[in-house]
C-alpha positions in Angstrom: 109.6 126.2 85.1 110.6 126.8 81.8 113.3 124.9 79.7 116.4 125.5 80.4 119.3 127.7 78.1 120.5 125.5 75.5 121.9 125.6 71.7 119.3 126.6 69.3 119.9 126.4 66.1 118.8 130.0 65.3 122.4 130.7 67.9 124.3 128.1 65.0 123.0 130.0 61.6 123.9 133.4 63.2 127.7 132.2 63.8 128.1 134.2 60.5 132.1 132.6 60.0 130.3 129.1 59.4 128.2 130.3 56.3 125.1 128.2 57.3 122.3 128.6 54.9 118.4 127.4 56.4 117.0 125.8 53.2 114.0 124.7 54.9 112.0 124.7 58.6 111.5 128.5 57.9 110.6 131.0 61.5 109.7 127.9 63.9 113.0 126.1 62.9 115.2 129.2 64.6 113.9 128.3 67.9 114.9 124.3 67.3 117.1 123.4 70.0 120.5 121.5 69.4 122.2 119.0 72.0 124.7 118.1 69.6 125.7 117.2 66.3 127.2 114.3 64.6 128.5 113.6 61.4 127.2 110.1 59.5 127.4 108.8 56.2 125.6 105.2 57.0 122.2 104.0 56.5 119.6 103.7 59.9 121.9 106.8 60.8 119.4 107.4 63.9 121.2 104.3 65.9 123.6 106.8 66.5 122.1 109.8 67.0 119.8 110.8 70.0 116.6 113.5 69.8 117.9 117.1 69.2 120.6 116.1 67.6 121.2 117.2 64.5 123.0 114.7 61.2 125.4 116.2 58.8 126.5 114.2 56.1 127.8 115.3 52.6 125.0 112.9 51.0 127.3 109.9 49.8 124.3 107.5 49.7 121.7 109.8 48.7 122.9 110.9 45.1 120.7 109.6 42.1 118.1 108.2 45.3 115.2 110.4 45.6 113.3 107.4 47.3 116.5 107.4 50.0 116.0 110.9 50.0 112.8 111.3 51.3 113.2 108.1 53.6 116.3 109.8 55.4 114.0 112.6 55.9 111.6 110.8 57.2 113.3 108.6 59.7 115.1 111.9 60.8 111.5 113.5 61.6 110.2 110.3 63.7 113.2 110.1 66.2 112.9 113.5 67.2 116.0 114.9 65.3 116.5 118.8 65.5 117.8 118.8 61.8 119.5 118.2 58.9 122.7 119.5 57.6 123.8 118.9 53.9 127.8 120.0 53.4 127.9 120.8 49.7 130.3 121.0 47.3 131.5 117.4 48.0 129.0 114.9 46.5 125.8 117.8 46.0 126.3 121.2 44.0 123.5 122.1 45.4 120.3 121.1 47.7 118.2 117.8 46.0 115.3 118.8 44.8 113.2 115.6 46.8 115.7 115.9 50.0 114.6 119.7 50.1 110.7 119.0 49.4 111.1 116.2 51.8 112.3 118.3 54.7 109.6 121.2 53.8 107.0 118.8 53.8 107.5 117.3 57.4 108.8 121.2 59.1 112.4 119.3 59.4 115.0 122.0 59.3 117.1 121.6 56.7 120.5 123.5 56.3 122.9 123.9 53.5 126.5 123.7 54.5 129.5 125.4 52.9 132.5 123.3 51.4 134.6 125.9 53.2 133.0 125.1 56.5 134.3 122.0 58.3 131.8 119.7 59.9 134.0 119.7 63.1 133.9 123.4 63.2 130.0 123.0 63.5 130.4 120.1 66.1 132.7 122.3 67.7 130.6 125.5 68.2 128.1 123.2 69.6 130.2 121.4 72.0 131.6 124.6 73.6 128.3 126.9 73.5 126.7 123.5 76.0 129.3 123.5 78.0 128.9 126.9 78.8 125.7 126.3 79.0 126.3 123.6 81.4 128.3 126.0 83.7 125.7 128.5 84.0 123.6 125.4 85.0 126.0 124.2 87.3 126.6 127.6 88.6 122.6 128.3 89.2 121.8 124.6 91.2 125.0 125.7 93.8 122.6 128.8 94.2 120.1 127.1 94.9 121.1 124.6 97.4 122.9 127.0 99.1 119.4 129.1 99.2 117.9 125.9 99.8 120.5 124.7 102.8 119.9 128.0 104.5 116.4 127.9 105.0 117.0 124.8 107.6 117.9 128.0 109.6 113.9 129.0 109.7 111.6 128.1 112.5 109.6 126.2 109.9 112.0 124.6 107.4 110.2 122.5 105.2 107.6 125.3 104.3 110.2 127.6 103.9 112.3 125.2 101.6 108.8 124.6 99.7 108.2 128.0 99.4 112.1 128.8 98.3 112.2 125.9 95.6 108.8 127.1 94.1 110.0 130.3 93.5 113.3 129.7 91.4 111.7 127.4 89.5 108.7 129.4 89.0 106.1 126.2 89.3 103.9 124.9 92.0 105.4 122.9 94.8 103.8 120.1 96.8 104.9 117.3 99.6 102.3 114.3 99.1 102.5 112.4 102.4 102.5 108.2 102.2 98.5 108.0 101.6 98.2 110.9 99.4 97.6 113.7 101.3 98.8 117.1 100.8 101.3 118.2 103.7 102.8 121.1 101.8 102.0 123.3 98.7 102.6 126.8 97.7 100.0 126.9 94.6 96.9 125.5 93.2 97.9 122.7 91.2 95.4 119.9 91.1 96.5 117.5 94.0 94.3 115.0 93.8 94.9 114.4 89.5 98.7 114.9 90.4 98.1 112.4 92.9 96.4 109.6 91.5 99.0 109.4 88.4 101.7 108.8 91.0 100.1 107.1 93.7 101.8 103.1 91.4 104.6 104.9 90.3 107.8 103.4 91.9 110.0 105.0 89.7 112.9 107.3 91.0 112.5 110.6 89.1 108.9 110.3 86.7 107.3 113.3 84.6 103.3 113.4 84.5 100.9 115.6 83.1 96.7 116.7 83.9 94.9 118.5 82.4 97.6 120.6 81.3 99.7 120.4 84.2 102.8 119.3 83.3 104.7 118.0 86.4 107.6 116.1 87.7 107.8 114.6 91.0 110.6 111.9 92.9 110.7 110.6 96.3 111.5 111.5 100.1 113.0 109.7 102.6 114.2 105.9 102.5 111.6 104.7 104.0 110.2 101.4 102.0 109.0 102.6 98.0 105.6 102.0 98.8 105.4 104.5 101.8 107.6 107.0 100.1 106.6 111.1 100.3 106.2 112.4 97.1 107.9 115.7 95.8 106.4 117.7 92.9 107.0 120.3 91.2 104.3 121.7 88.3 103.2 124.1 86.1 100.7 125.2 83.3 102.6 125.1 79.7 103.3 122.9 77.0 107.3 122.6 78.0 108.5 119.8 80.0 110.3 120.0 83.0 113.9 121.5 82.5 117.2 119.9 83.4 117.5 122.4 86.0 114.4 122.4 87.4 115.0 118.4 87.7 118.2 119.1 89.1 116.4 121.4 91.6 113.6 118.5 92.6 116.4 116.4 93.4 118.4 118.4 95.4 115.4 119.3 97.8 114.0 116.0 97.9 117.5 114.9 100.4 116.9 117.7 102.6 113.3 117.5 103.1 114.1 114.0 104.0 117.0 115.5 106.7 114.6 117.9 108.1 111.6 114.9 108.9 115.0 112.8 110.5 115.5 115.6 112.6 111.9 115.9 113.6 111.9 112.7 114.1 114.8 112.3 116.3 113.1 115.5 118.1 110.2 114.3 118.1 111.2 111.1 119.9 113.6 112.8 122.5 110.0 114.6 123.6 108.3 111.4 123.7 111.6 110.5 125.9 111.1 113.3 128.4 107.4 113.0 128.8 107.4 109.5 129.0 110.3 110.2 132.4 108.4 113.1 133.8 105.0 111.0 134.0 106.8 107.8 135.4 108.4 110.2 138.1 104.8 111.6 138.9 103.0 108.4 139.0 105.8 107.3 141.8 105.0 110.2 144.1 107.5 111.3 146.2 108.5 113.9 149.0 106.1 117.5 148.8 109.2 119.3 147.5 109.5 116.6 144.5 105.7 117.2 143.9 106.5 120.6 143.4 109.0 120.3 141.6 107.6 117.4 139.4 104.5 120.2 138.7 106.8 123.1 137.2 108.3 120.6 135.1 104.9 119.8 133.9 104.0 123.1 133.0 106.4 123.4 129.8 103.8 120.8 128.1 100.2 122.4 129.1 99.5 120.3 132.0 98.9 123.0 134.9 96.3 121.4 136.4 94.0 124.4 135.8 91.7 121.8 135.5 92.0 118.0 136.7 94.0 115.3 134.9 93.5 111.9 134.9 95.5 109.0 134.4 94.6 106.6 131.2 95.7 102.8 131.0 95.9 101.3 127.3 96.8 97.8 127.2 96.1 94.6 125.7 93.3 92.4 126.6 94.5 89.3 128.5 92.0 86.8 127.0 92.8 88.2 123.0 94.8 85.1 121.5 96.0 87.7 118.7 98.5 89.0 118.3 98.5 92.5 119.5 100.2 95.5 117.4 103.5 97.3 118.0 103.7 99.5 121.0 104.6 102.4 119.1 101.8 102.0 116.5 99.6 102.3 119.6 101.6 104.9 121.0 101.1 107.1 118.0 97.1 106.2 117.7 97.1 107.4 121.3 98.9 110.6 120.8 97.2 111.4 117.9 93.8 111.0 119.2 94.6 113.4 122.3 96.5 116.0 119.8 93.1 115.7 117.7 91.1 116.6 120.7 93.6 119.1 121.9 94.0 117.6 124.9 97.3 118.3 127.1 99.2 114.9 127.8 102.1 112.9 128.9 102.4 109.4 127.6 104.6 106.7 129.0 104.9 103.0 128.8 104.1 101.0 131.5 104.5 97.3 131.4 103.2 95.8 128.0 100.9 99.1 127.9 100.8 102.5 128.1 99.8 105.4 130.5 98.8 108.6 130.2 98.3 111.4 132.0 95.6 113.5 130.3 94.2 117.3 131.2 91.0 117.8 130.3 87.1 117.7 130.3 85.9 114.4 131.1 83.8 114.0 127.8 87.0 114.7 125.8 89.4 112.4 127.7 86.6 109.4 127.2 85.9 110.3 123.8 89.7 109.9 122.9 90.3 107.2 124.3 87.2 105.1 123.5 88.5 106.2 120.1 91.7 104.3 120.2 89.9 101.1 121.6 87.3 101.1 119.0 89.7 100.9 116.2 92.1 98.5 117.8 89.8 95.3 119.0 92.9 93.7 121.3 93.2 96.5 123.8 91.3 97.6 126.7 91.2 101.5 128.7 90.6 102.1 132.0 90.5 105.7 133.2 91.5 107.2 136.5 89.9 109.6 138.9 90.2 112.9 138.5 93.9 114.1 139.8 93.7 118.1 141.2 97.6 118.4 141.6 100.5 115.7 141.4 99.9 114.2 144.6 96.7 112.6 143.0 98.4 111.7 140.1 99.5 107.8 142.2 95.9 107.4 143.2 94.3 108.2 138.9 97.0 105.9 138.1 95.7 102.6 140.8 92.7 103.5 139.5 93.1 103.4 135.7 95.1 100.4 136.3 92.0 98.8 138.2 89.8 99.6 135.8 91.5 98.4 132.7 91.8 95.1 134.6 88.6 94.6 135.4 87.1 95.4 131.9 90.0 92.5 131.0 88.2 89.7 132.4 85.5 90.9 130.2 84.5 90.8 126.7 81.4 92.9 126.2 83.3 96.1 127.5 86.7 97.7 126.7 86.8 100.8 128.6 86.0 101.5 132.2 86.1 104.8 134.1 86.7 105.6 137.7 82.8 107.3 137.7 81.0 103.7 136.6 83.4 102.0 139.5 80.6 99.3 141.3 80.7 99.1 145.1 83.3 96.4 145.2 85.7 97.5 142.9 85.6 101.3 144.5 85.9 99.9 148.0 89.4 98.2 146.0 90.5 101.4 144.8 90.1 103.1 147.8 91.7 100.7 150.2 95.3 101.5 151.0 97.0 98.9 148.8 99.9 98.2 151.7 96.9 96.8 153.6 95.3 94.7 151.5 97.8 93.7 149.0 99.3 91.0 151.1 96.3 89.1 151.6 95.2 89.5 147.8 98.4 87.9 146.7 98.7 85.3 149.1 94.9 84.2 147.8 96.1 85.1 144.3 99.2 82.9 144.3 97.3 79.6 145.9 94.7 79.8 143.1 97.2 80.8 140.4 98.7 77.7 141.0 95.7 76.1 139.5 95.4 77.5 137.3 92.0 75.0 135.6 90.6 76.6 139.2 91.5 79.8 138.7 89.7 79.9 135.4 86.6 78.2 136.8 86.5 80.7 139.7 86.9 83.7 137.3 84.1 82.1 134.5 81.9 81.8 137.2 82.0 85.4 138.7 81.9 86.8 135.1 78.4 84.7 134.9 76.8 85.9 138.1 77.5 82.5 139.3 75.8 80.9 137.1 77.0 77.5 137.0 75.5 76.4 133.9 76.4 79.4 131.8 80.0 79.3 133.0 80.1 76.1 132.3 78.8 76.6 129.3 81.9 79.4 128.8 84.0 77.1 129.9 82.8 74.1 127.2 82.3 72.1 130.5 79.8 69.7 131.7 77.8 71.6 134.7 79.1 68.7 137.2 82.5 69.4 135.9 82.4 72.8 137.0 80.6 72.3 140.0 83.6 69.6 140.8 85.9 72.2 140.6 84.4 75.0 142.5 84.5 72.1 145.5 88.1 71.8 145.3 88.6 75.5 145.3 86.3 75.3 148.8 88.3 72.1 149.9 91.9 74.3 148.7 90.4 77.6 150.8 88.8 76.0 153.4 85.8 77.9 152.9 82.2 77.7 151.5 82.0 79.2 148.3 78.1 80.4 150.0 79.7 82.6 152.6 79.6 86.0 151.9 82.5 86.6 152.9 84.5 84.0 150.7 82.9 86.0 147.6 83.7 89.4 148.7 87.8 88.1 149.1 87.9 85.9 145.7 86.2 89.2 144.1 88.9 91.4 145.5 91.6 89.2 144.2 90.1 88.7 140.7 89.7 92.5 139.8 92.5 94.1 141.6 95.3 94.1 139.4 98.3 92.3 140.1 
């Protein structure tokens, strides 16, 4: 990543028609770059000069003022001016000693300009040379853009683009994620140290230096500044990033952003396809429809070579906190299953998520537990093993029943089919169409009286212990007994009868 070709003082001195003579600066002055030249005769000339420009003067205000000559050299040197061109034959016949000594002491190039050479010839030569340099740089940049854009044809366009960018700039290219994780790199630049310098920077293009490495970085993407990815070009050596390098960096950033957006679109489309396929599988169908669904799952790695299970993840119904975004929860579940390398389909279901996951039971359990442990507002249920597509709907019912069951508790956040108690197991095995009407009838009756329903739920959750249930509801035990008595009157049954207890348990635990 070297500096770009620019005009250097040696090129200017080599033009015989200009007749310039280097008075101070020696051989090192020949490589001094010159970005422009300007004729100035006023005090404090650096107000009108940029770094690496050449000042031209006849010395009108310097004659007989050695102090002013030394001060001029000091001012030019501290401002990073490329050098001083003194026109002879107007004010001075030869270069004054004080000016030459001061320039020599500072290492500032001092050039004698003969009377026959108008300053405009020097300015014109530099401008023409710079224009030629700009055209060369533009041609190189245009070629680079075509080279980078062509990477979009490759199977992994982002990696190809990074490698090409690194090769044409002779640098190490890195892409940092918003959290500082290296997403792509072409070399061995000190990534942690570079990120430490970048993490709190909010500017567009920035230059940094770490342990002898020079780097230039820019943001990638249209996200909020604090969440952007960063593209970095880094190299060893004293030279800063050249103009072409900066332009290459800025040309690559939007291409990387476009690749990321295309990947996001493709991922969103795949999620929609997976979700729709899962909905069809959970709905069931005729044998021919189920065979078709089984064939459609194969591209996603779900071949039922080993049993799959339905997982339901939902917000805790009794958690008063505001729940996270469903997209974030989906991303968390998807990431957990990908880390565990478990083939899966995920779709939205109600206010939560449903997933069909194939893999060892322990691996499925661990992945789901990691998701609910990371988000206290979630509960989850895992259904029975499904050995074919026809069994998916049964596994779904189990998972919903399990999630509903743990939704009435705060102690447990995850329940599997294998851990069902006898009552829950009986509910899961009974055909839903047979028991649903009676369950709904009782449920509607109870939910029409919310206080009574909450009292009944608390009574069951505390093993029918009136004192413990009353404390959980912040009631006096007699108040709870009164509510339970009202339930008995409402149902026309005694809560001491096993059949009543069993019926109400089904109403509470069965998904509504």
